[in-house]
N, C-alpha and C positions, 0 to 999 in steps of 0.2 A: 939227232938220232939217238934214240935211248938205248945204249948198250948193245948195239948191233951193227951189221953192214948198213951202208946208205941204201936208201930205198931207190929202186929203178923205175923210172918213168916209163909208161907204156903209151906210145902215141897210136892212137886208133885210126885206122883207115876206113873207107868205105862211107855210105851214106846212113844217117840215122833212120831206122824204120819209121814209117808213118803210123800213127795210132788207128787211121781209118782202114789201112791195108796192110796189117803186119805180116811178116812172113810166117811160113809154116814152122812148126817144130819150136825151137828156141828163138825167141824175138830178137836176140842179140847176135846171132850167128852170123849175120852179114858183116859184122865189125870185130868179130872174135878171132884171134890168132890161133886157137885151139880147136876150132870148128871142125867137125868130121860128119860123115854121112848121117849118123844118128841125130845130129842136131837139126837136120833138115826135116826129119820125119816125126820125131818124138819131142814133145814139150817136156823139159825136165821138171821134176817135182821140186818144190821149195823144201829144203833140209837143213838142220842145224849143222854147222861146220865149226863152230867154236863157241866159247862162252858169250851168249848174247848175239851171236852172228849167224845169219842164214844165207844160203845161196840157192838159186835155181840154176844149176849147171850139172851136165852129165859127168863133168871131170873135177868137180870141187872136192877138196879135201880139207883137212884140218888147217886152220889159218895159222901161219907163223908171222910174227911180227916182222921179222927182217925181210920176208918174201912178199910182203903185202905191197901192191902197186899203188902209186899215187896217180889219180886221175890228172890227165893234162888239161 
């Protein structure tokens, strides 16, 4: 770890959405621990959240290296 707290692994639950029949709203919502009602009805826009980083999430904020999750 570069000068910060250890990264926390996030274990995703649920099924991976199928490309032929994606869910409404946010396509990742069925596996997201932050999903709320807006995620089911509105597709989030892709926006810049850091230097060279973009996210399509209603709850995305600026990236902080120490808080960045490592995919399992």
